[in-house]
N, C-alpha and C positions, 0 to 999 in steps of 0.2 A: 623736796628735792626730786628732780626728774633727771635721770641719766639718759641722755640721747646718744650715748656712745654705741656705734655700730662699727664692726671691723671694716677697715679700709675706707671709712668715711674721711673726707677731708673737709676743710672749712667751707668750701662751696656747698657740699651736701648737708653739712650741719646747719648752714643758714637756710637752705631750702626747707629742711625739716622744721626748723624753728618757725618759719613763716606759716607753715601749716598748723603748728601747734600753739602758737602764742595766744590765740584767743581762748583756747581750752585750758591752758595752764596759768595764764595771767601772772607771770612771775614778778617778784620784787627785785630779784637780782639774777643776772645771767653771767655765768662763768664760762668763758670760752676756753676750753682746754686746747692748748696749741702745742703741737709737736712739729719738729722741723720737716717731717715728710708731708705736712699739710699743704705745701706748695708744689707737690708732685702733680702731674697731669691727672685729670679725672679718669678713674679706671673705666675701661670699656667692658660692657657685659659680654660674656661668652655664651654663645647659643648652643654649643656642642652638648647634646643630651648626656653623653658620658660624664662630662664635667658637672652637670647638674645633679646627677643621681648616683655618682660613685665617689665616695670620699677618697678612696685610694687613687683614682685617676686625678681628682682635683688636687690632692696632696702632691703627687708626682709632678703635675703640670705647674703648680705654684713654685715648687722647688726648682724646677728647670728654668722658669722665668727668672727667679731670683739669681740663679747661677749665671745666667747670661748677662745680667746687669753687673753683678759683683766681679765677673771675670774681666770686664772691660775697664773698670776703674774702681778706685777705693770708695768706701762709703763716704769718707770725708770729701773726696772729689765730687761725688754725686751730689751731696748736699750743698757744697760750694757752688756748683753749677746752677742749682735751683735758685740760689739767692744772688746771682750776679746781677749787675745793674740792668734793669729793664727785661729781666727774664720773664717770658710770657706767663708762665704758670704762677710765679710769685705775684705778678701784676694782677692775675685773676683772683688769687687769694685775697689780695688787698681790696679789690673791688667788693668781694663778698663781705669782708670785715666792715668796710664802709657802709654797706647796705644794712648789716646787722646793727651797726652804730646808729644809723638813721632811724631804724625801727625802734630801737630801745630809747633813743632820745625822744622821739615823738610820743611814746607811751610813758615816759618818766621812769624807765627801768634802768637800774644801775648795771653797767656792763664793765666787767674786768676780764683780763686774760690771765690764764695760768699756764706757764710754760712747763712742759715735761721735758727735762734735759735728755739728750742722747746718752744712754747709759754705757755705751762702749768706752767712752772716755770722759771722765769727770774732771780732768785737769783744767786749770785756769788758763794755761798757755797752749791748749790743744786747738784743734781746728774748729771747734763748735762755738766757743764764746763769741768770736766775731760775728757769727751768724745770729746768735741770740741778741747781740747788740743791734744788728740791722732790724730784726723783728721788733725789738723794744722801741727803737727810734720810729719805725713806721707806725706802731700802735700809739705812741705818745703824740705823734703828729695828728692822729685822729682823735686825741683826747681820751685814750684808753690806757689805764694803768696795767702793767704786766708784772705778775709775781713770778720771780725766777728763783726756785729753790736750789739752784746749783751749789751755792756755798754750804748750805745745810747738808746736802747729799755728800759733799766732799768731806765734811767733818765726820759724819756717821760711817761712811764707807772708805775712809782714809786709805787711799792708795790701791784699793782693790774693788773696782766698780762691779766686778762680777758678783760680789756679795749682795748687790742690789737687784740682781736678775731673778726672774721667776723660775728659771731652770738653767742648767749649764750652757745650753745653746739657745737660750731665749732671753734676750736683753730687755724684755718688758719688765716694768717694776714689780718686785715682789711685795709682800705685805709690809715689810720693814720700810721699803722705799716709798710705798704709798702713804705710810704713816708720816714720813718726813714731809712729803708733798702736801698732805692734808693739813698738817700742823702749820705749814707756811700759809696756806689759804685761810685757815681758822684765825691765825693771829692777824692777818691782814684785815679780815672782815671785822 
């Protein structure tokens, strides 16, 4: 197993990295881990030396950027906008996924997608399941199965999604949530 996860990579960058590494790794299976922010615009590099060499400055800068996004609309609105019909960055993400599918098909590599649900809200009637359905429909149209562990996470973290978080203010999956997600992948495989 090779984990190509790099912070702030999206599907575009993951596919670009895969193209460079596919010959060296020669995989039998590719699992595209997909999170709903993967349809965000490609991040632009910052050339400010202080951001490059100062963790404190980079930390403050990143939190300031986050606050400006959060203060203008809710997280659910932000993600909803990313997946509206013909949204350019969602279209770019689909182009990258189709490119990945073409490469894996040509090489006889099995490609599946693993959704990591948004852990702020694990409800079935919240704002995120319709987005997951759009992602799933697009992937199925490309001939790619998507594993969605949402229902499993709902069972384990029943009513309190923060129990799945890495830290009180960090809704990345903790070890327990990763286990639920990994078990879904394992059972599928």
